[in-house]
C-alpha positions in Angstrom: 71.0 -42.4 -29.6 67.8 -40.6 -28.5 68.7 -37.0 -27.4 67.7 -36.1 -23.9 65.3 -33.1 -23.8 65.2 -30.8 -20.9 61.8 -29.9 -19.4 60.7 -26.4 -20.3 60.6 -24.2 -17.2 57.5 -22.0 -17.1 57.6 -18.9 -15.0 54.9 -19.0 -12.4 52.6 -16.0 -12.3 52.6 -14.3 -9.0 49.3 -14.5 -7.0 48.9 -10.7 -7.0 49.3 -10.5 -10.8 46.9 -13.5 -11.3 44.3 -11.9 -9.1 44.6 -8.6 -11.0 44.2 -10.4 -14.3 41.0 -12.2 -13.1 39.5 -8.9 -11.9 40.4 -7.0 -15.0 37.1 -7.6 -16.8 35.2 -6.3 -13.8 37.5 -3.3 -13.5 37.1 -2.4 -17.2 33.3 -2.7 -16.9 33.4 -0.5 -13.8 35.6 2.1 -15.4 33.6 2.2 -18.7 30.0 1.8 -17.5 30.1 3.2 -13.9 33.0 5.5 -13.1 33.2 7.0 -16.6 29.6 8.0 -16.8 29.7 9.4 -13.2 32.7 11.6 -13.9 31.1 12.7 -17.2 27.9 13.7 -15.4 30.0 15.5 -12.8 31.6 17.6 -15.6 28.2 18.1 -17.3 26.7 19.4 -14.1 29.0 22.5 -14.5 27.9 23.1 -18.0 24.9 24.2 -20.1 24.4 21.3 -22.4 21.4 20.6 -24.6 22.8 17.9 -27.0 23.8 20.6 -29.5 26.0 23.0 -27.6 28.0 22.7 -24.4 29.1 25.8 -22.4 31.0 25.9 -19.1 28.9 27.9 -16.6 30.5 26.8 -13.3 28.1 26.3 -10.4 25.2 28.1 -12.0 23.1 24.9 -12.4 23.4 24.3 -8.6 22.6 27.9 -7.8 19.5 27.9 -9.9 18.3 24.6 -8.5 18.4 26.0 -4.9 17.2 29.6 -5.7 15.1 29.6 -8.9 13.5 26.2 -9.4 10.3 25.6 -7.3 9.8 22.2 -8.9 13.2 21.1 -7.5 12.0 21.7 -3.9 8.5 20.3 -4.7 9.9 17.1 -6.0 12.3 16.8 -3.1 9.4 17.4 -0.7 7.2 14.8 -2.3 10.1 12.3 -2.3 10.9 12.9 1.4 7.2 12.6 2.4 7.0 9.3 0.4 10.1 7.9 2.1 8.7 8.8 5.6 5.5 7.0 4.8 6.8 3.9 3.0 10.1 3.0 4.6 8.8 2.2 8.1 5.7 0.7 6.6 7.6 -1.5 4.2 10.1 -2.7 6.9 7.2 -3.6 9.3 5.3 -5.4 6.5 8.3 -7.3 5.3 9.3 -8.3 8.9 5.7 -9.4 9.6 5.7 -11.6 6.5 9.1 -13.1 7.4 7.9 -14.0 10.9 4.8 -15.7 9.5 6.8 -17.6 6.8 9.4 -18.7 9.4 6.8 -20.8 11.1 7.0 -24.5 10.7 3.7 -25.3 8.9 2.7 -27.5 6.1 3.2 -26.0 2.7 5.9 -23.6 3.9 7.7 -23.5 0.6 4.5 -22.9 -1.3 3.6 -19.9 0.9 7.1 -18.4 0.6 6.9 -18.7 -3.2 3.4 -17.1 -3.3 4.4 -14.1 -1.2 7.6 -13.6 -3.2 5.9 -13.7 -6.7 4.6 -10.1 -6.7 8.1 -8.7 -6.4 9.2 -10.2 -9.7 6.3 -8.7 -11.7 7.6 -6.0 -14.0 7.1 -2.4 -12.7 5.1 -1.4 -15.7 2.8 -4.3 -15.4 2.2 -3.8 -11.7 1.6 0.0 -12.3 -1.1 -0.9 -14.9 -2.7 -3.3 -12.4 -2.7 -0.7 -9.6 -4.2 1.9 -12.0 -7.2 -0.5 -12.3 -7.4 -1.0 -8.6 -7.3 2.7 -7.9 -9.8 3.6 -10.7 -12.5 5.8 -9.2 -15.3 4.4 -11.4 -14.8 0.6 -11.6 -11.7 0.0 -9.4 -11.9 -2.9 -6.9 -10.7 -0.6 -4.0 -13.6 1.8 -4.4 -16.0 -1.1 -4.8 -14.8 -2.6 -1.5 -15.0 0.8 0.2 -18.5 1.3 -1.2 -19.7 -1.7 0.9 -19.0 0.5 3.9 -20.5 3.6 2.5 -17.4 5.2 1.0 -17.3 5.7 -2.7 -16.1 7.9 -5.5 -12.6 8.6 -4.1 -10.3 9.9 -6.8 -7.1 8.1 -5.7 -5.0 9.2 -8.6 -6.7 12.4 -9.5 -7.1 14.1 -6.1 -3.8 15.4 -4.7 -5.0 14.7 -1.1 -4.9 10.9 -1.8 -2.3 10.3 -4.4 0.7 10.0 -2.1 -1.2 7.7 0.2 -2.2 5.6 -2.8 1.4 5.3 -3.8 2.4 4.4 -0.2 -0.3 1.6 -0.2 1.0 0.4 -3.6 4.6 0.1 -2.1 3.4 -2.8 0.1 3.1 -4.8 -3.2 6.8 -5.4 -2.8 6.8 -6.2 0.9 7.2 -9.9 0.1 10.3 -9.4 -2.1 14.0 -9.1 -1.3 13.5 -7.4 2.1 11.3 -10.3 3.2 13.9 -12.8 2.1 16.7 -10.9 4.0 14.6 -10.8 7.1 13.8 -14.5 6.7 17.5 -15.3 6.5 18.2 -13.2 9.5 15.5 -15.0 11.5 16.9 -18.4 10.6 20.3 -17.2 11.7 19.1 -16.7 15.3 19.9 -19.7 17.5 17.0 -21.4 19.2 19.0 -21.5 22.4 18.2 -17.8 23.0 14.5 -18.5 22.9 14.8 -21.6 25.1 16.6 -19.5 27.7 14.0 -16.8 27.5 11.1 -19.3 27.9 12.9 -20.8 30.9 13.0 -17.3 32.4 9.2 -17.0 31.8 9.2 -14.6 28.9 6.0 -14.4 26.9 6.1 -14.5 23.1 5.9 -10.7 22.9 8.8 -10.4 25.4 10.8 -12.9 23.3 10.1 -10.9 20.2 11.1 -7.6 21.9 14.1 -8.7 23.8 15.5 -11.5 21.6 14.3 -11.2 18.0 14.6 -7.5 17.6 18.0 -7.0 19.1 19.5 -9.9 17.2 17.8 -8.9 14.0 18.8 -5.2 14.4 21.7 -5.5 11.8 19.3 -6.9 9.3 16.8 -4.1 10.1 19.6 -1.5 9.7 20.5 -3.0 6.3 17.0 -3.0 5.0 16.5 0.6 6.4 19.4 1.8 4.2 18.1 0.0 1.1 14.6 1.2 1.8 15.6 4.9 2.0 17.7 4.7 -1.2 14.9 2.9 -3.0 12.3 5.5 -1.9 14.4 8.3 -3.4 14.6 6.4 -6.7 10.9 6.0 -7.4 10.2 6.7 -11.0 8.3 4.1 -13.0 5.1 4.1 -11.0 4.7 7.9 -11.2 5.7 8.0 -14.8 3.1 5.4 -15.8 0.2 6.1 -13.4 0.1 9.9 -13.0 2.9 11.5 -14.9 3.7 13.5 -11.8 0.2 14.9 -11.3 -2.2 16.0 -10.1 -0.7 19.5 -9.5 2.8 17.9 -9.1 1.6 15.9 -6.1 3.5 12.8 -7.4 6.4 14.6 -9.0 9.1 12.4 -7.5 12.7 13.6 -7.6 13.7 10.9 -10.1 10.8 11.8 -12.4 11.7 15.5 -12.3 15.3 14.6 -13.1 14.1 12.4 -16.0 12.0 15.2 -17.5 14.9 17.7 -17.4 17.2 15.3 -19.1 15.0 13.6 -21.7 12.1 15.8 -22.2 13.6 19.3 -21.8 17.1 18.2 -22.8 18.7 20.2 -20.0 21.4 17.6 -19.4 23.6 20.0 -17.4 20.8 20.7 -15.0 19.8 17.0 -14.8 23.4 16.1 -14.0 23.5 18.6 -11.2 20.2 17.2 -9.8 21.8 13.7 -9.9 24.8 14.8 -7.9 22.6 16.7 -5.4 20.6 13.4 -4.9 23.9 11.6 -4.5 25.0 14.0 -1.7 21.6 13.8 0.0 21.7 10.0 0.1 25.3 10.1 1.3 24.4 12.4 4.2 21.3 10.4 5.1 23.3 7.1 5.0 26.1 8.7 7.2 23.5 9.8 9.7 22.0 6.3 9.8 25.4 4.8 10.4 26.1 7.3 13.2 22.7 6.6 14.8 23.1 2.8 14.4 25.7 2.7 17.2 22.8 3.2 19.7 20.4 0.5 18.5 22.2 -2.0 16.3 23.6 -4.9 18.2 25.9 -7.5 16.6 26.0 -11.0 18.1 29.2 -11.6 19.9 30.3 -8.0 20.1 32.1 -6.9 23.2 30.0 -5.1 25.8 
């Protein structure tokens, strides 16, 4: 007689436990590589640490930053000026490219690819390229300006022009991620809005001002936040092209932080600078969210 075997009952895993198990790798990575270093840097910001000795000094690093370090204020001033120059310029350029690439023309995919390619060039390679463009002796920019009688401008050696040179260089990435986000936003606007506007006799400019901009305002807001954060994190270009000079005219905040951490080995002070930057960006982002209630319009929201 063949014995009758009973099926083995397996205890089902609860959905909550299963979800937690699936997210465990990400949680471990976040705790080890993000939250852990952040908490460590917060602790280091209250210490005097130079890789050999560590001494708790309380808020001294923060006090010295605000009262005794002129380069802290200089780097913050340079970074804010750069953000004021480049963020509106970058958003306008990216939106203009997105509007052009949203047109139904032959070779649309080719043009989209061509305008996106510069954004994937490594930052070091693009910095070397722009060093050649801005070269005062044989750079292509001075050669072009020489055709109109302007020549010999020291773009990277004269502190009157360096920040404007970096602002012009920032347009190199106008066809990157921000353009793609704008393009996706434009394609999400229903054609019925434009048809209704044309029936009412709206011109192309009126359609852009009254239809495109309001419906695209959430995307503009998103790119505005990313643009400000990105402007405060500029490092590679200044490190490669000018080293912060001339006369600290391109001493961006991130470059100053890097120098304190990895050249002067003032890791406590550098950690304090990092947390000051975090608070500044947090305040600016909060102000942006507060102000967005007046100009950001979400489709379908209650009036």
